[in-house]
C-alpha positions in Angstrom: 130.9 13.9 -118.7 129.2 12.3 -115.7 126.4 11.0 -118.0 128.9 9.6 -120.4 130.8 7.8 -117.6 127.5 6.4 -116.3 126.5 5.2 -119.7 129.9 3.5 -120.4 129.7 1.9 -116.9 126.3 0.4 -117.7 127.3 -1.1 -121.0 130.1 -3.4 -119.7 127.9 -4.7 -116.9 125.4 -5.9 -119.4 128.0 -7.4 -121.6 130.0 -9.4 -119.1 128.6 -12.4 -117.4 129.6 -15.8 -116.2 133.1 -17.3 -115.6 134.5 -15.9 -118.8 133.5 -12.4 -117.7 135.0 -12.8 -114.2 138.3 -14.1 -115.6 138.4 -11.3 -118.1 137.9 -8.7 -115.4 140.6 -10.3 -113.3 143.1 -10.2 -116.2 142.2 -6.5 -116.7 142.7 -5.8 -113.0 146.1 -7.5 -113.1 147.1 -5.7 -116.3 147.9 -8.9 -118.1 149.2 -7.3 -121.2 151.7 -5.2 -119.3 152.6 -8.2 -117.1 153.2 -10.3 -120.2 156.0 -7.9 -121.3 157.5 -8.0 -117.8 157.6 -11.8 -117.9 159.1 -11.8 -121.4 162.0 -9.5 -120.4 162.4 -11.5 -117.2 162.6 -14.7 -119.3 165.3 -13.2 -121.4 167.3 -12.3 -118.3 166.9 -15.9 -117.1 167.9 -17.6 -120.4 171.0 -15.4 -120.7 172.2 -16.4 -117.2 175.3 -18.8 -117.5 173.8 -21.2 -115.0 170.3 -21.2 -116.6 170.4 -24.9 -117.6 171.1 -25.9 -114.0 168.4 -23.7 -112.5 165.3 -24.4 -114.6 163.0 -24.7 -111.6 164.3 -21.5 -110.1 163.9 -19.7 -113.3 160.4 -20.9 -113.7 159.6 -19.8 -110.1 161.1 -16.4 -110.8 159.0 -15.9 -113.9 155.8 -17.0 -112.0 156.8 -14.6 -109.2 157.2 -11.8 -111.7 153.7 -12.5 -113.1 152.0 -12.7 -109.7 153.8 -9.6 -108.3 153.3 -7.6 -111.5 149.6 -8.5 -111.4 149.4 -7.3 -107.8 151.0 -4.0 -108.7 148.5 -3.6 -111.5 145.5 -4.1 -109.1 147.0 -1.7 -106.6 147.4 0.9 -109.3 143.7 0.7 -110.2 142.6 0.6 -106.6 144.3 3.9 -105.9 143.0 5.8 -108.9 139.5 4.5 -110.1 138.2 8.1 -110.3 141.0 9.0 -112.6 140.4 6.0 -114.8 136.8 7.2 -115.3 138.0 10.3 -117.0 140.3 8.4 -119.5 138.8 7.0 -122.7 141.3 4.1 -122.7 140.7 3.2 -119.0 137.1 4.2 -118.2 135.8 0.6 -118.9 138.1 -1.0 -116.4 136.3 -3.2 -113.8 136.9 -0.9 -110.8 136.1 2.2 -112.8 132.6 1.0 -113.8 131.9 -1.0 -110.6 131.9 -4.5 -112.0 134.4 -5.4 -109.2 134.1 -4.1 -105.7 137.0 -2.5 -103.9 136.9 -5.2 -101.3 137.2 -8.0 -103.8 140.0 -6.1 -105.7 141.9 -5.7 -102.4 141.5 -9.4 -101.7 142.7 -10.3 -105.2 145.8 -8.0 -104.9 146.6 -9.5 -101.5 146.3 -13.0 -102.8 148.6 -12.3 -105.8 151.2 -10.6 -103.7 151.3 -13.3 -101.0 151.5 -16.0 -103.7 154.4 -14.1 -105.3 156.2 -13.9 -102.0 155.7 -17.6 -101.2 156.8 -18.7 -104.7 159.9 -16.5 -104.7 160.9 -17.3 -101.1 160.7 -21.1 -101.5 161.5 -21.3 -105.2 164.3 -18.8 -105.8 166.6 -16.8 -103.5 166.6 -13.6 -101.5 168.1 -11.4 -104.3 165.2 -12.4 -106.6 162.6 -11.8 -103.9 164.1 -8.4 -103.0 164.3 -7.2 -106.6 160.7 -8.3 -107.2 159.3 -6.6 -104.1 161.2 -3.4 -105.0 159.7 -3.4 -108.5 156.2 -4.1 -107.2 156.3 -1.4 -104.6 158.0 1.0 -106.9 155.2 0.8 -109.5 152.1 0.0 -107.3 152.9 2.5 -104.6 155.7 5.0 -105.4 154.7 5.6 -109.0 150.9 5.6 -108.5 150.7 7.4 -105.2 153.5 10.0 -105.5 155.1 10.3 -108.9 152.1 10.1 -111.3 150.0 12.8 -109.7 152.9 15.1 -108.8 155.6 15.3 -111.5 155.5 15.3 -115.3 158.7 13.2 -115.2 156.7 10.4 -113.5 157.3 7.8 -116.2 161.1 8.4 -116.1 161.4 7.5 -112.5 158.4 5.2 -112.3 159.7 3.2 -115.3 162.6 1.9 -113.3 160.4 -0.4 -111.3 159.1 -2.0 -114.4 162.7 -2.4 -115.8 163.8 -4.8 -113.1 162.5 -8.2 -114.5 165.7 -8.9 -116.5 167.8 -8.9 -113.3 165.0 -10.8 -111.5 165.1 -13.5 -114.1 168.9 -13.5 -114.1 169.2 -14.0 -110.3 166.3 -16.6 -110.3 168.4 -18.6 -112.8 171.4 -18.5 -110.5 173.2 -15.5 -112.0 175.3 -13.1 -109.9 173.3 -10.0 -108.9 176.2 -7.6 -109.9 176.8 -8.9 -113.4 176.9 -6.3 -116.2 174.6 -8.0 -118.7 171.3 -8.0 -116.7 171.8 -4.5 -115.5 172.5 -3.3 -119.0 169.1 -4.7 -119.9 167.5 -2.9 -116.9 169.1 0.3 -118.2 167.8 -0.4 -121.7 164.2 -0.9 -120.5 164.5 2.2 -118.3 165.5 4.6 -121.1 163.1 2.8 -123.6 160.1 3.4 -121.3 159.7 7.2 -121.7 160.2 7.0 -125.5 157.6 4.2 -125.5 155.0 5.8 -123.3 155.1 9.5 -124.2 153.7 9.0 -127.7 150.6 7.5 -126.1 150.5 10.3 -123.6 150.4 12.7 -126.6 147.4 10.9 -127.9 145.7 11.0 -124.5 146.8 14.5 -123.5 143.3 15.9 -123.3 142.1 13.1 -121.1 145.1 13.5 -118.8 144.3 17.3 -118.6 140.7 16.6 -117.6 141.9 14.1 -115.0 144.4 16.7 -113.7 147.3 14.3 -114.2 150.6 16.2 -114.9 151.8 14.2 -117.8 154.6 15.9 -119.9 152.3 16.8 -122.8 149.9 18.5 -120.4 152.5 20.5 -118.4 155.2 21.2 -121.0 153.3 20.9 -124.3 153.5 18.6 -127.3 156.6 20.1 -128.8 158.7 19.6 -125.7 157.4 16.1 -125.3 158.3 15.2 -128.9 161.8 16.5 -128.3 162.1 14.4 -125.2 160.9 11.3 -127.2 163.7 11.8 -129.7 166.3 12.2 -126.9 165.2 9.0 -125.2 165.1 7.2 -128.6 168.8 8.2 -129.0 169.5 7.0 -125.5 167.7 3.7 -126.2 169.8 3.2 -129.3 173.1 3.8 -127.4 172.2 1.7 -124.4 171.0 -1.2 -126.7 174.6 -1.5 -127.7 176.0 -2.0 -124.2 175.2 -5.7 -124.1 177.9 -6.1 -126.8 180.4 -5.4 -124.1 179.0 -8.3 -122.1 180.1 -10.9 -124.7 177.1 -10.6 -127.0 177.6 -11.1 -130.7 178.7 -8.4 -133.2 175.7 -9.3 -135.5 173.4 -8.3 -132.5 175.1 -4.9 -132.5 174.4 -4.5 -136.2 170.8 -5.5 -135.8 170.3 -3.4 -132.7 171.7 -0.3 -134.4 169.6 -0.9 -137.4 166.3 -1.2 -135.5 167.3 1.6 -133.2 167.9 3.9 -136.2 164.5 2.9 -137.6 162.7 3.8 -134.4 164.7 7.0 -134.1 163.6 7.9 -137.6 160.0 7.4 -136.6 160.4 9.7 -133.6 162.1 12.4 -135.8 159.1 12.2 -138.2 156.8 12.6 -135.3 158.8 15.6 -134.1 158.4 17.3 -137.5 154.6 16.7 -137.9 152.1 19.5 -137.4 150.0 19.0 -134.3 146.7 17.6 -135.6 144.7 14.4 -135.8 147.2 12.8 -138.2 150.0 13.4 -135.7 147.9 11.8 -133.0 147.4 8.7 -135.2 151.1 8.5 -136.0 152.0 8.9 -132.3 149.9 5.9 -131.5 151.7 4.0 -134.3 155.1 5.0 -132.7 153.8 3.7 -129.4 152.9 0.3 -130.9 156.2 0.0 -132.9 158.2 0.7 -129.7 156.8 -2.5 -128.2 158.0 -4.5 -131.3 161.3 -2.7 -131.1 161.9 -3.9 -127.5 160.7 -7.4 -128.3 163.1 -7.6 -131.3 166.1 -6.4 -129.2 165.5 -9.0 -126.5 164.8 -11.7 -129.0 168.1 -11.0 -130.8 170.0 -11.2 -127.5 168.7 -14.7 -127.0 169.4 -15.8 -130.6 172.9 -14.3 -130.6 173.6 -15.8 -127.2 172.9 -19.4 -128.3 173.8 -19.3 -132.0 176.6 -16.8 -131.9 177.8 -15.2 -135.2 176.1 -17.8 -137.3 175.2 -17.1 -141.0 171.5 -16.9 -140.0 172.2 -14.1 -137.4 174.6 -12.3 -139.7 171.9 -12.4 -142.5 169.3 -11.1 -140.1 171.5 -8.2 -139.1 172.2 -7.3 -142.7 168.5 -7.4 -143.5 167.7 -5.2 -140.6 170.5 -2.8 -141.6 169.2 -2.5 -145.1 165.6 -2.1 -143.9 166.6 0.7 -141.6 168.7 2.4 -144.2 165.8 2.4 -146.6 163.0 3.4 -144.2 164.4 5.1 -141.0 164.4 8.7 -142.1 161.6 8.9 -144.6 159.7 12.2 -144.1 
C-alpha cells in the first residue's frame, strides 16, 4: 500500500507545473466542486428573498462569502486528515496527500480565505449572515472533520447540517428575515438529502474507509443497513421537499417535486434490492450522481415557480416530470 501511495504521489508532481497547476491545486484544496453546490443553494435562498431586488450587492457579497468560507472549510478538512486521504482512491491524489502543497502554504491559504470571507460578510452583509456562515464553516471544517467523522457512523447526518445552511445565508444576505419558514425549509431539505446523497458513495468506497479506519455506516453497520437508511432518507427528502409549498410556492412545484422525489426513491429501492456485487457498486455511484441532479432540479423549480407562478410552462414541466417518474421510478 505504501508503495502504491508513493507511486501515485510521484505521478501528479510530474504532471502539474506552472500557473495552471498551482490554480488547479488551489481549487482542489478549496473543494471547488462542493463549494459550487453551496453557492448554488445559497443563490436560490437569496433569489427567493422578498427583498432580493433591493439587496443585490448584499446578496452578491453573501454568495462570495459562502464561496470563500466554504473554500476555507475544505482546506481545513484536508489539513486535518492528509494521511486518511492517502488511503482513499478518490482522494489520494489531493495536493496535501501527495505533497505538492506544503502544510504551511495550505494553512496560509485557508487563513486568507477565511479572513477574506469575514471581511466581505462583515462589510457587505449583516451579522446574521456572518454568524450563519461562520457556524457552517466551523461545523464542517472542525466539528465534522475533527470529531464526527472519526468517531461516529452517523457523522454525515450531523455534519451535513453545516453544509445545509447556505439557503438561509443567501436569504439573510438579501435582506430576508432570519426566522422565515422558506429558507429554513430549504435548510431542512438539504440536511435530509445529504445522507441519501452521500451514503451511496460511501458504499462504493467502503473498503477504502475500512482501511483508513473511518467508521462510515457501510463499514460499521454493513451494506444492507446502509441501503435501508438511504431509502428512509430518500423518503424524508421527498416529504421535506413539499414543505416549501406551505411557504407560498406554486402547486406545480409540488407536482414536480413529488415526481422527481418518487423517481429518486425508486432508484434507492432498486439499490436496496440488488445483490452486493460490482454491479451494485456501479449502480450506487449512479445513485450518488443522480442525487446531485435531483437537488439541482428541486432548487431550480423553486426559483422558476417563484417568478413565473402557475404558468402553462411550469404546469407542463410538472406534468412531464410526473409522467417520467410514473414510467421509470420503480423499474426493477
